[in-house]
DRENDO-1510 file (C-alpha; in Angstrom, 1 decimal, always signed):
<recs>
REC; n; res; u; v; w
REC; 1; MET; -0.1; +0.2; +0.1 .
REC; 2; ALA; +1.4; +3.3; -1.1 .
REC; 3; HIS; +1.9; +6.1; +1.8 .
REC; 4; THR; +1.8; +10.0; +1.1 .
REC; 5; LEU; +4.6; +12.2; +2.7 .
REC; 6; PRO; +3.5; +14.7; +4.4 .
REC; 7; ASP; +3.9; +18.5; +3.0 .
REC; 8; TYR; +6.5; +19.7; +5.0 .
REC; 9; THR; +7.6; +22.6; +3.3 .
REC; 10; THR; +3.7; +23.6; +3.8 .
REC; 11; LYS; +3.4; +22.9; +7.1 .
REC; 12; TYR; +6.7; +24.6; +7.9 .
REC; 13; LYS; +7.3; +28.1; +7.4 .
REC; 14; LEU; +11.1; +27.6; +6.5 .
REC; 15; ALA; +11.4; +30.9; +4.6 .
REC; 16; THR; +11.4; +33.1; +7.2 .
REC; 17; ILE; +11.4; +32.5; +11.0 .
REC; 18; PHE; +12.7; +35.0; +12.3 .
REC; 19; GLY; +13.5; +39.3; +12.2 .
REC; 20; GLN; +16.3; +40.8; +10.5 .
REC; 21; ILE; +19.7; +40.8; +13.1 .
REC; 22; ASP; +21.3; +44.1; +14.0 .
REC; 23; SER; +24.8; +45.1; +12.7 .
REC; 24; GLY; +26.0; +44.7; +16.7 .
REC; 25; GLU; +24.3; +41.2; +16.8 .
REC; 26; LEU; +25.9; +40.1; +13.2 .
REC; 27; ALA; +29.3; +41.0; +14.9 .
REC; 28; ALA; +28.3; +38.6; +18.1 .
REC; 29; ARG; +27.1; +36.0; +16.5 .
REC; 30; LEU; +30.7; +36.3; +14.2 .
REC; 31; LYS; +32.7; +35.5; +17.6 .
REC; 32; SER; +33.7; +39.2; +18.3 .
REC; 33; ILE; +34.2; +39.3; +21.8 .
REC; 34; ASN; +32.5; +42.7; +22.3 .
REC; 35; THR; +29.5; +40.6; +23.9 .
REC; 36; PHE; +29.0; +41.0; +27.5 .
REC; 37; ASP; +28.0; +45.1; +27.5 .
REC; 38; ARG; +28.0; +46.9; +24.2 .
REC; 39; ARG; +27.7; +50.2; +25.2 .
REC; 40; GLY; +29.5; +52.6; +23.7 .
REC; 41; ASN; +32.6; +52.7; +21.0 .
REC; 42; VAL; +35.0; +50.5; +20.9 .
REC; 43; ILE; +38.7; +51.9; +21.0 .
REC; 44; TRP; +40.6; +48.8; +21.0 .
REC; 45; MET; +40.7; +45.5; +22.3 .
REC; 46; ASP; +42.9; +42.5; +22.7 .
REC; 47; ASP; +41.9; +38.7; +22.7 .
REC; 48; PHE; +45.6; +37.4; +23.4 .
REC; 49; GLU; +45.2; +34.8; +20.6 .
REC; 50; ALA; +48.6; +36.2; +18.9 .
REC; 51; THR; +51.8; +34.4; +19.9 .
REC; 52; VAL; +53.1; +37.6; +22.0 .
REC; 53; LEU; +51.9; +38.8; +25.0 .
REC; 54; HIS; +52.2; +42.5; +23.8 .
REC; 55; TRP; +51.5; +43.9; +27.1 .
REC; 56; ASN; +54.4; +45.4; +29.3 .
REC; 57; THR; +54.3; +43.7; +33.2 .
REC; 58; THR; +55.3; +43.5; +36.2 .
REC; 59; LYS; +56.2; +40.8; +38.7 .
REC; 60; THR; +57.1; +41.1; +42.7 .
REC; 61; GLY; +57.6; +38.3; +45.3 .
REC; 62; THR; +59.1; +35.1; +45.4 .
REC; 63; SER; +57.5; +32.8; +42.0 .
REC; 64; SER; +55.3; +35.9; +40.6 .
REC; 65; ASP; +54.4; +35.3; +36.7 .
REC; 66; VAL; +52.9; +36.7; +33.9 .
REC; 67; ALA; +52.1; +34.9; +30.5 .
REC; 68; LEU; +50.6; +34.1; +27.6 .
REC; 69; ASP; +48.2; +30.5; +28.6 .
REC; 70; THR; +46.1; +28.2; +27.0 .
REC; 71; THR; +45.4; +25.9; +30.1 .
REC; 72; MET; +41.8; +28.0; +30.1 .
REC; 73; ALA; +40.1; +31.2; +28.3 .
REC; 74; LEU; +37.3; +33.0; +27.8 .
REC; 75; THR; +37.0; +32.6; +24.3 .
REC; 76; GLY; +39.9; +31.2; +21.7 .
REC; 77; ASN; +42.9; +29.3; +22.6 .
REC; 78; GLN; +44.0; +31.4; +25.4 .
REC; 79; CYS; +43.9; +34.0; +27.5 .
REC; 80; VAL; +47.3; +35.8; +30.0 .
REC; 81; LYS; +47.6; +34.0; +33.8 .
REC; 82; LEU; +48.6; +35.8; +36.2 .
REC; 83; THR; +50.6; +33.8; +39.3 .
REC; 84; GLY; +51.4; +35.8; +42.8 .
REC; 85; GLY; +53.7; +34.4; +44.5 .
REC; 86; THR; +54.5; +33.0; +47.9 .
REC; 87; SER; +55.8; +35.7; +49.7 .
REC; 88; ALA; +54.0; +38.2; +51.4 .
REC; 89; ASN; +51.8; +41.0; +49.1 .
REC; 90; SER; +53.3; +39.9; +46.2 .
REC; 91; ALA; +52.1; +40.9; +42.7 .
REC; 92; ALA; +51.7; +40.3; +39.3 .
REC; 93; ALA; +50.2; +43.0; +36.8 .
REC; 94; MET; +49.7; +43.6; +32.7 .
REC; 95; TYR; +50.0; +46.9; +32.1 .
REC; 96; LYS; +49.0; +48.6; +28.7 .
REC; 97; ALA; +49.2; +52.2; +27.6 .
REC; 98; LEU; +47.8; +53.3; +24.1 .
REC; 99; ALA; +45.9; +56.8; +22.7 .
REC; 100; TYR; +43.0; +58.1; +22.9 .
REC; 101; PRO; +41.1; +59.9; +20.4 .
REC; 102; GLN; +38.7; +62.4; +23.0 .
REC; 103; LEU; +38.5; +62.8; +26.8 .
REC; 104; GLY; +34.8; +61.9; +27.4 .
REC; 105; LYS; +33.3; +58.7; +28.9 .
REC; 106; LEU; +35.5; +56.0; +28.5 .
REC; 107; GLY; +35.0; +52.0; +29.6 .
REC; 108; LEU; +37.4; +49.1; +30.6 .
REC; 109; GLU; +35.8; +45.6; +30.2 .
REC; 110; MET; +37.6; +42.1; +31.4 .
REC; 111; GLY; +36.8; +38.7; +31.9 .
REC; 112; ILE; +38.7; +37.9; +35.6 .
REC; 113; THR; +38.2; +34.4; +37.3 .
REC; 114; ASN; +38.2; +34.5; +40.7 .
REC; 115; VAL; +40.5; +32.4; +43.0 .
REC; 116; THR; +40.1; +31.7; +47.0 .
REC; 117; GLY; +43.0; +33.2; +49.2 .
REC; 118; ILE; +44.8; +36.0; +47.5 .
REC; 119; ASP; +44.2; +39.4; +48.8 .
REC; 120; SER; +43.1; +41.6; +46.0 .
REC; 121; ILE; +42.4; +42.2; +42.1 .
REC; 122; THR; +42.2; +45.8; +41.0 .
REC; 123; ILE; +42.3; +47.2; +37.7 .
REC; 124; TYR; +42.8; +50.5; +36.5 .
REC; 125; LEU; +41.4; +53.5; +34.1 .
REC; 126; THR; +44.2; +56.2; +34.0 .
REC; 127; VAL; +44.0; +59.5; +31.7 .
REC; 128; TYR; +46.9; +61.3; +31.2 .
REC; 129; ASP; +45.9; +64.5; +30.0 .
REC; 130; GLY; +48.8; +66.6; +29.6 .
REC; 131; THR; +48.0; +68.5; +32.7 .
REC; 132; ASN; +46.8; +65.8; +35.1 .
REC; 133; LYS; +46.7; +62.2; +35.8 .
REC; 134; ASN; +43.3; +61.0; +36.1 .
REC; 135; GLU; +43.0; +57.5; +38.3 .
REC; 136; ALA; +39.8; +55.7; +37.9 .
REC; 137; ALA; +39.9; +52.0; +39.9 .
REC; 138; ILE; +37.9; +49.7; +41.1 .
REC; 139; ARG; +40.1; +46.9; +43.9 .
REC; 140; TYR; +38.1; +43.0; +44.9 .
REC; 141; LYS; +39.2; +42.7; +48.3 .
REC; 142; THR; +39.0; +39.2; +49.1 .
REC; 143; SER; +39.2; +39.4; +52.8 .
REC; 144; THR; +36.0; +41.4; +53.9 .
REC; 145; THR; +34.1; +41.1; +50.0 .
REC; 146; ALA; +34.3; +44.5; +49.3 .
REC; 147; LEU; +34.5; +46.2; +45.8 .
REC; 148; GLN; +36.3; +49.3; +46.2 .
REC; 149; TYR; +36.7; +52.1; +44.2 .
REC; 150; GLU; +39.6; +54.6; +44.6 .
REC; 151; ASN; +38.5; +57.6; +45.6 .
REC; 152; SER; +39.9; +61.3; +45.0 .
REC; 153; GLU; +42.4; +60.7; +47.4 .
REC; 154; GLY; +43.8; +57.4; +46.2 .
REC; 155; ASN; +42.4; +55.4; +49.1 .
REC; 156; PHE; +40.4; +52.3; +48.4 .
REC; 157; THR; +36.9; +52.8; +49.8 .
REC; 158; ASP; +34.0; +50.0; +49.9 .
REC; 159; LEU; +31.6; +50.6; +47.8 .
REC; 160; VAL; +29.4; +47.7; +47.9 .
REC; 161; THR; +30.5; +44.2; +50.1 .
REC; 162; ILE; +29.2; +41.3; +47.8 .
REC; 163; THR; +28.9; +37.7; +47.6 .
REC; 164; ALA; +32.3; +36.5; +47.0 .
REC; 165; PRO; +31.9; +35.7; +43.2 .
REC; 166; LYS; +32.3; +31.6; +41.8 .
REC; 167; SER; +35.8; +30.7; +42.2 .
REC; 168; ASP; +37.6; +28.7; +39.7 .
REC; 169; ILE; +38.9; +28.8; +36.5 .
REC; 170; LEU; +36.1; +27.8; +34.5 .
REC; 171; THR; +34.6; +30.8; +36.1 .
REC; 172; PHE; +35.5; +34.4; +33.9 .
REC; 173; HIS; +33.5; +37.1; +35.9 .
REC; 174; MET; +33.0; +40.2; +33.2 .
REC; 175; TRP; +34.5; +43.4; +34.6 .
REC; 176; LYS; +33.1; +46.4; +33.7 .
REC; 177; MET; +34.4; +50.4; +35.1 .
REC; 178; ILE; +33.0; +53.1; +33.3 .
REC; 179; ALA; +34.1; +56.8; +34.2 .
REC; 180; ASP; +33.3; +60.5; +32.3 .
REC; 181; PHE; +36.4; +61.7; +32.2 .
REC; 182; GLU; +35.6; +65.0; +31.0 .
REC; 183; GLU; +33.1; +65.6; +34.2 .
REC; 184; GLY; +36.1; +64.0; +36.7 .
REC; 185; GLU; +33.8; +61.4; +38.2 .
REC; 186; TYR; +33.1; +57.7; +37.8 .
REC; 187; MET; +29.6; +56.5; +36.2 .
REC; 188; ARG; +29.4; +52.8; +37.2 .
REC; 189; PHE; +30.5; +49.1; +37.4 .
REC; 190; ILE; +29.0; +46.5; +36.2 .
REC; 191; LEU; +30.4; +43.0; +37.6 .
REC; 192; ASP; +28.5; +39.9; +36.1 .
REC; 193; ASN; +24.6; +40.7; +36.5 .
REC; 194; THR; +25.0; +43.9; +38.6 .
REC; 195; THR; +25.7; +47.9; +38.2 .
REC; 196; TYR; +26.7; +49.9; +40.9 .
REC; 197; ASP; +26.1; +53.2; +40.4 .
REC; 198; LEU; +28.8; +55.5; +40.8 .
REC; 199; ALA; +27.9; +59.1; +39.5 .
REC; 200; GLY; +29.2; +61.6; +40.7 .
REC; 201; THR; +32.1; +60.4; +42.5 .
REC; 202; GLN; +35.4; +61.6; +41.6 .
REC; 203; TYR; +37.8; +59.7; +41.3 .
REC; 204; ARG; +41.8; +60.5; +41.7 .
REC; 205; THR; +43.5; +63.6; +40.3 .
REC; 206; VAL; +47.0; +64.4; +40.5 .
REC; 207; ALA; +49.1; +66.7; +38.3 .
REC; 208; ASN; +50.8; +65.4; +35.9 .
REC; 209; ALA; +52.3; +67.7; +32.9 .
REC; 210; SER; +52.9; +63.7; +31.0 .
REC; 211; ALA; +52.0; +63.9; +27.3 .
REC; 212; PRO; +48.2; +63.0; +26.6 .
REC; 213; PHE; +47.8; +58.9; +26.6 .
REC; 214; LEU; +45.6; +56.3; +28.1 .
REC; 215; TYR; +47.0; +53.3; +30.3 .
REC; 216; VAL; +44.8; +50.3; +31.8 .
REC; 217; ALA; +45.9; +47.8; +34.0 .
REC; 218; CYS; +44.8; +44.4; +35.5 .
REC; 219; ILE; +46.8; +43.8; +39.3 .
REC; 220; LEU; +46.8; +40.8; +41.7 .
REC; 221; VAL; +47.8; +41.1; +44.5 .
REC; 222; ASN; +48.5; +37.6; +46.8 .
REC; 223; SER; +48.6; +36.7; +50.2 .
REC; 224; ALA; +51.6; +35.1; +52.0 .
REC; 225; GLY; +51.4; +31.4; +51.5 .
REC; 226; VAL; +51.1; +29.3; +48.4 .
REC; 227; THR; +51.0; +30.7; +45.0 .
REC; 228; LYS; +47.8; +31.6; +43.2 .
REC; 229; ASP; +46.7; +32.3; +39.7 .
REC; 230; ILE; +44.0; +34.1; +38.1 .
REC; 231; TYR; +43.2; +34.4; +33.8 .
REC; 232; VAL; +42.4; +37.5; +32.1 .
REC; 233; ASP; +40.5; +37.5; +28.5 .
REC; 234; ASN; +39.1; +39.9; +26.1 .
REC; 235; VAL; +40.2; +42.9; +27.5 .
REC; 236; ILE; +38.0; +46.0; +25.5 .
REC; 237; ILE; +38.2; +49.8; +25.9 .
REC; 238; THR; +35.2; +52.3; +24.6 .
REC; 239; GLN; +35.0; +55.7; +24.4 .
REC; 240; ASN; +30.7; +57.9; +24.2 .
REC; 241; GLU; +29.7; +55.7; +27.0 .
REC; 242; LEU; +26.0; +56.0; +28.2 .
</recs>
């Protein structure tokens, strides 16, 4: 007995199953690293897929290190591993100096893993404008699980106490700090799914006549004892933040 197959082309409309996507969504689907918070225009970004780490590094204390690593990555094949050494206040830092198009609302985003037993993780977004050094910084202090910002006097001040971010090499927590370098103040800080309002809070400004440039950094400080590693990936610098 002959059987008639269902007309799937009629039953299931295959021609159009979703609306037109915008260019930002298209870029994200084509493996752009700019997928977490898309506000602002990208000035520069680094996915650390190059064979050489194009950042300056600083290491203090026994066994501290900074290096490209293929053990883990947020995207792609590799990221940067910061290793805090065994002596007290051992530190590992990565930093980059760049030109910036104009003063204004700038953002710094990166993915960072967490690990128990360290002292702190700090990110810096600093603008030298030819007259002043304008320094915005956010620190996670593990002993108190406090997020802190650097105030106008250069001291770290508690913003909020949080539940400790998940601690393992598999989980990259997304950090994004935004500051207005025309008004001289922070705007906000984002950690994963939570946004913290810093509008009206002044960052540190000190006289400095260095030629204009932009400086970004991530610094791990370890407690005494055993070496501790964190991983950093997908650094993005933006302008024209909302």
